[in-house]
Structures are given as structure tokens and as C-alpha cells.
MIKOL-859106 format. One record per residue (C-alpha): residue number from 1; residue in one letter; x, y, z. Coordinates in nm, 2 decimals. Layout:
# residues N
@k=NUM&r=A&px=X&py=Y&pz=Z
...
//
This chain:
# residues 85
@k=1&r=M&px=0.01&py=0.02&pz=-0.01
@k=2&r=F&px=0.28&py=0.22&pz=0.10
@k=3&r=L&px=0.49&py=0.16&pz=-0.21
@k=4&r=D&px=0.19&py=0.22&pz=-0.42
@k=5&r=F&px=0.17&py=0.58&pz=-0.28
@k=6&r=V&px=0.53&py=0.62&pz=-0.36
@k=7&r=L&px=0.50&py=0.50&pz=-0.68
@k=8&r=L&px=0.20&py=0.73&pz=-0.75
@k=9&r=L&px=0.40&py=1.02&pz=-0.59
@k=10&r=L&px=0.70&py=0.98&pz=-0.82
@k=11&r=A&px=0.46&py=0.92&pz=-1.12
@k=12&r=F&px=0.33&py=1.28&pz=-1.04
@k=13&r=L&px=0.71&py=1.41&pz=-1.00
@k=14&r=L&px=0.79&py=1.27&pz=-1.30
@k=15&r=L&px=0.53&py=1.44&pz=-1.49
@k=16&r=A&px=0.64&py=1.77&pz=-1.34
@k=17&r=S&px=1.00&py=1.71&pz=-1.45
@k=18&r=G&px=0.86&py=1.64&pz=-1.81
@k=19&r=A&px=0.70&py=1.99&pz=-1.81
@k=20&r=L&px=1.03&py=2.12&pz=-1.69
@k=21&r=V&px=1.17&py=1.99&pz=-2.00
@k=22&r=F&px=0.92&py=2.10&pz=-2.23
@k=23&r=I&px=0.87&py=2.47&pz=-2.10
@k=24&r=G&px=1.23&py=2.53&pz=-1.98
@k=25&r=P&px=1.34&py=2.90&pz=-2.05
@k=26&r=S&px=1.71&py=2.80&pz=-2.13
@k=27&r=M&px=1.90&py=2.47&pz=-2.23
@k=28&r=S&px=2.05&py=2.43&pz=-1.87
@k=29&r=D&px=1.70&py=2.45&pz=-1.72
@k=30&r=R&px=1.57&py=2.15&pz=-2.00
@k=31&r=L&px=1.91&py=1.95&pz=-1.91
@k=32&r=L&px=1.81&py=1.96&pz=-1.54
@k=33&r=G&px=1.47&py=1.84&pz=-1.61
@k=34&r=L&px=1.60&py=1.55&pz=-1.80
@k=35&r=N&px=1.83&py=1.46&pz=-1.52
@k=36&r=L&px=1.55&py=1.48&pz=-1.27
@k=37&r=M&px=1.32&py=1.28&pz=-1.51
@k=38&r=S&px=1.58&py=0.98&pz=-1.53
@k=39&r=S&px=1.63&py=1.00&pz=-1.16
@k=40&r=K&px=1.27&py=0.99&pz=-1.09
@k=41&r=L&px=1.22&py=0.69&pz=-1.32
@k=42&r=I&px=1.52&py=0.47&pz=-1.17
@k=43&r=M&px=1.33&py=0.55&pz=-0.84
@k=44&r=M&px=1.04&py=0.42&pz=-0.96
@k=45&r=I&px=1.21&py=0.11&pz=-1.10
@k=46&r=V&px=1.42&py=0.01&pz=-0.77
@k=47&r=I&px=1.08&py=0.06&pz=-0.55
@k=48&r=Y&px=0.89&py=-0.17&pz=-0.81
@k=49&r=A&px=1.12&py=-0.43&pz=-0.77
@k=50&r=M&px=1.09&py=-0.41&pz=-0.40
@k=51&r=K&px=0.71&py=-0.46&pz=-0.47
@k=52&r=V&px=0.74&py=-0.74&pz=-0.65
@k=53&r=Q&px=1.07&py=-0.89&pz=-0.49
@k=54&r=Q&px=1.22&py=-0.93&pz=-0.83
@k=55&r=S&px=1.60&py=-0.85&pz=-0.83
@k=56&r=Y&px=1.66&py=-0.85&pz=-1.19
@k=57&r=F&px=1.45&py=-0.50&pz=-1.20
@k=58&r=L&px=1.78&py=-0.38&pz=-1.03
@k=59&r=D&px=2.01&py=-0.46&pz=-1.29
@k=60&r=I&px=1.75&py=-0.30&pz=-1.53
@k=61&r=A&px=1.77&py=0.02&pz=-1.29
@k=62&r=L&px=2.15&py=0.01&pz=-1.28
@k=63&r=V&px=2.19&py=-0.01&pz=-1.66
@k=64&r=F&px=1.96&py=0.28&pz=-1.69
@k=65&r=S&px=2.13&py=0.47&pz=-1.45
@k=66&r=L&px=2.47&py=0.45&pz=-1.63
@k=67&r=L&px=2.32&py=0.52&pz=-1.98
@k=68&r=G&px=2.14&py=0.83&pz=-1.83
@k=69&r=F&px=2.46&py=0.96&pz=-1.67
@k=70&r=I&px=2.66&py=0.91&pz=-1.99
@k=71&r=G&px=2.38&py=1.09&pz=-2.21
@k=72&r=I&px=2.36&py=1.37&pz=-1.96
@k=73&r=V&px=2.76&py=1.40&pz=-1.99
@k=74&r=F&px=2.73&py=1.40&pz=-2.35
@k=75&r=I&px=2.41&py=1.64&pz=-2.37
@k=76&r=G&px=2.63&py=1.88&pz=-2.11
@k=77&r=N&px=2.95&py=1.87&pz=-2.32
@k=78&r=F&px=2.71&py=1.95&pz=-2.66
@k=79&r=I&px=2.56&py=2.25&pz=-2.48
@k=80&r=L&px=2.92&py=2.38&pz=-2.37
@k=81&r=K&px=3.06&py=2.36&pz=-2.70
@k=82&r=K&px=2.73&py=2.54&pz=-2.85
@k=83&r=G&px=2.66&py=2.30&pz=-3.08
@k=84&r=K&px=2.99&py=2.18&pz=-3.21
@k=85&r=I&px=3.06&py=1.83&pz=-3.22
//
């Protein structure tokens, strides 16, 4: 019951972070919103793994967090160099 409430709350926060991505006034705000979305999604995966007691969801969360970190670093570097690859 409590984990369902936490998942619902995280889903709401995920949508709020998505709004920041779409209406963010600057690229850095959009990058921050994207980072928030990925962290909320990782938390949701971990909590769901606790709820269903399946450990392979933790592996999925670990891979997703590593890919999210690498993606954020590359996007931040792209913004820093002003679009030059």
C-alpha cells in the first residue's frame, strides 16, 4: 500500500519534471529536467523491484542509470561547446 503511494507520487513528480523539459526557458533548465526525469524513473524501477520482489529490475535500473549519466554528460558537453561536436 505504501509503495503504491510512493510510486504514484514519483509518477506525478516525473510529469512535473517533464513539464520542465518542455517549457524550460533555457537549455540548462531542460537538461536539469531531463536529469530529474531519469532519476525519478530509476527510483520508480527500484521501488517496483521492491514491491514485486524481483531482483532483475535492479539490474535494469543500474544499466539505465549508467546510460542516463553518459547521456547527460554528452548533452552537457554539446551545450557547452554550443553545438559543435
